[in-house]
C-alpha positions in Angstrom: -2.9 -30.5 20.4 -3.4 -28.0 23.2 -2.3 -24.4 23.1 -2.6 -21.2 25.0 -2.1 -17.6 24.4 1.6 -17.1 23.6 2.4 -20.9 23.0 4.1 -21.7 19.7 5.3 -24.8 17.6 1.8 -26.3 17.6 1.9 -26.8 13.8 5.2 -28.7 14.0 3.7 -30.8 16.9 0.6 -31.5 15.1 2.7 -32.6 12.0 5.0 -34.8 14.2 1.9 -36.5 15.7 0.2 -36.8 12.5 3.3 -38.6 11.0 3.3 -41.0 14.1 -0.2 -42.0 13.0 -2.6 -39.9 15.2 -5.7 -38.2 14.2 -4.9 -34.6 15.1 -7.1 -31.7 16.3 -6.0 -28.3 17.2 -7.6 -26.9 20.5 -7.1 -23.6 22.2 -7.7 -23.2 25.8 -10.7 -21.0 24.9 -12.2 -23.7 23.0 -12.3 -25.8 26.2 -13.3 -22.8 28.5 -16.4 -21.9 26.2 -17.5 -25.3 25.9 -16.9 -25.8 22.1 -14.6 -28.9 22.9 -14.3 -31.2 25.8 -11.4 -33.3 26.8 -13.5 -36.5 26.9 -13.4 -36.4 23.1 -9.7 -37.4 23.1 -7.3 -40.1 24.1 -4.2 -38.2 23.8 -3.3 -34.5 25.0 -0.2 -32.7 23.9 0.7 -29.4 25.5 2.8 -27.2 23.4 5.7 -25.0 24.1 6.3 -21.3 23.9 5.5 -18.6 26.5 1.9 -18.7 27.7 0.9 -15.4 29.2 4.4 -14.1 28.6 5.2 -16.5 31.6 4.7 -13.3 33.7 3.6 -15.5 36.7 6.6 -18.1 36.1 7.1 -20.8 33.6 3.5 -22.2 32.7 2.0 -20.5 35.8 -0.7 -18.5 34.1 -1.7 -21.4 32.0 -1.9 -23.9 34.9 -3.9 -21.3 37.0 -6.6 -21.1 34.3 -7.3 -24.8 34.9 -6.8 -24.9 38.6 -8.8 -21.9 39.5 -11.7 -22.6 37.0 -13.9 -25.3 38.7 -15.2 -26.7 35.3 -11.8 -26.7 33.8 -10.3 -28.3 36.9 -13.0 -31.0 37.0 -12.8 -31.8 33.2 -8.9 -32.1 33.4 -9.1 -34.3 36.6 -11.5 -36.7 34.8 -9.3 -36.7 31.9 -6.0 -37.5 33.8 -7.8 -40.3 35.8 -8.8 -42.2 32.8 -6.4 -45.0 32.4 -6.9 -44.9 28.6 -5.4 -41.5 28.1 -2.0 -40.1 27.5 -0.5 -36.7 28.0 2.6 -35.3 26.7 3.9 -31.7 27.8 6.8 -30.1 25.9 8.7 -27.1 27.2 6.2 -24.6 28.5 3.6 -27.3 28.2 5.7 -29.5 30.5 5.8 -26.6 33.0 2.2 -26.2 33.0 1.3 -29.9 33.3 4.0 -30.2 36.3 1.9 -27.6 37.9 -1.1 -29.7 37.8 0.4 -32.7 39.6 -2.4 -32.7 42.1 -4.7 -33.6 39.6 -2.7 -36.4 38.0 -2.6 -39.8 39.6 1.1 -40.9 40.1 2.5 -37.3 39.8 2.5 -36.3 43.4 6.4 -36.2 43.7 7.0 -34.2 40.5 9.0 -31.0 40.7 8.1 -27.5 39.4 10.6 -25.9 36.8 12.3 -22.8 38.0 14.9 -20.3 36.6 17.8 -21.8 35.0 21.0 -21.8 37.3 22.8 -19.6 34.6 20.0 -17.0 35.0 19.7 -16.7 31.3 17.8 -18.3 28.6 19.5 -21.4 27.3 19.2 -22.3 23.6 21.5 -25.0 22.7 21.9 -28.7 21.6 22.2 -31.0 24.7 23.1 -34.6 24.9 20.2 -36.7 26.6 20.0 -40.4 27.6 16.5 -42.3 27.5 16.1 -44.2 30.8 14.0 -47.5 31.3 10.5 -46.2 32.2 6.8 -46.9 31.8 6.5 -43.9 29.3 4.5 -45.1 26.3 6.2 -42.3 24.3 9.6 -43.6 25.0 8.9 -47.5 24.9 11.9 -49.6 23.6 14.2 -46.7 23.5 16.0 -47.2 26.9 19.7 -46.6 26.7 19.4 -44.5 23.7 21.5 -41.2 23.6 20.8 -38.5 21.3 21.2 -34.6 20.9 18.0 -32.6 21.9 17.4 -29.1 21.0 16.7 -27.0 24.4 15.3 -23.4 24.3 14.2 -22.4 27.8 14.7 -19.9 30.6 13.1 -21.7 33.3 13.9 -25.6 33.0 15.6 -26.3 36.2 13.6 -29.1 38.1 13.0 -28.0 41.6 11.7 -30.3 44.4 9.4 -29.0 47.4 10.8 -31.8 49.6 14.1 -33.9 49.4 11.8 -36.9 49.7 10.1 -36.3 46.4 13.4 -36.4 44.6 14.4 -39.4 46.3 11.0 -41.1 45.4 11.5 -40.3 41.9 15.2 -41.2 41.6 14.6 -44.5 43.2 12.0 -45.4 40.6 11.4 -45.2 36.9 9.8 -41.9 36.6 12.9 -39.9 35.3 12.6 -40.7 31.6 15.4 -38.4 30.2 18.4 -37.1 31.6 21.4 -34.8 30.7 24.4 -36.7 29.9 28.2 -35.8 29.2 30.3 -36.8 26.1 31.1 -40.0 28.3 27.3 -40.8 28.6 27.3 -40.0 32.2 24.6 -38.1 34.2 25.9 -34.6 34.4 25.3 -31.4 36.6 28.0 -29.5 34.7 27.1 -26.5 32.7 26.5 -26.4 29.7 26.1 -30.0 29.2 23.2 -29.8 31.9 21.8 -26.4 30.5 19.6 -25.6 33.6 21.3 -27.3 36.6 18.4 -29.8 37.1 19.3 -32.2 40.0 19.8 -35.7 39.1 20.3 -34.5 35.6 16.5 -34.4 35.0 15.3 -33.7 31.5 12.2 -35.6 31.4 9.6 -37.2 33.5 6.7 -39.6 33.7 4.0 -40.8 36.0 4.5 -43.9 37.9 
C-alpha cells in the first residue's frame, strides 16, 4: 500500500486487500526514496487516495514528479511496471498520480490526465457506475455489474491530450468503469456524471 505526504485511507485499503487474501505492507514514498524498501519486493502496488502535497501542482502532480524527476525512482517504477507479473491499482489521488506516470507504463500511452471537475467544485456523492468487459484483473467476472460508488474528488474529469487517444481507448477494452444514469446508460449529465468526464469514464486499465 503506497502512500505519500497528505494521502489518506491507507488503513481501509490495507484492510480491504488483507480481506481479499493479500499479504499487506505499508510503504511511504520516503521508504522508497531512502532505499529502505524497493518495489521489486512486491507483486502488487496500490496507490491510495487523499491529497498528496495538498495537490498544489494539480491532482497527483507533486507525487508523480517525485518519481519522474528522480532518476532512481523513475528507473525503479519503470522496471516494476514492465514486469508482466505485477499489478497496480490507483484509487482517487493515487489514480491521478499513476495516470501521470503513463510514459513509464506499457499499454498506458493513451491515458488521460485528470483535471478540475466541470462543476468547478469538490464533488462528494454516490454515483452509479457500470463495470465494462475488460482485461482488468481486479474486475474480472464483473462485466455488466452496476453499483453505487462513493466519489470524493475535485479533479476527476478525464482530459485527453489528443482526440486520437480517446478514440483508441473508447474503441478497445481499456475503459473499465463508466458513470451511468438510472436507466443504466452512459451519461454526461451532472450530477450522475459528477466531473464531466468524456465517454462517462470512471476507471481505466492498460491494454
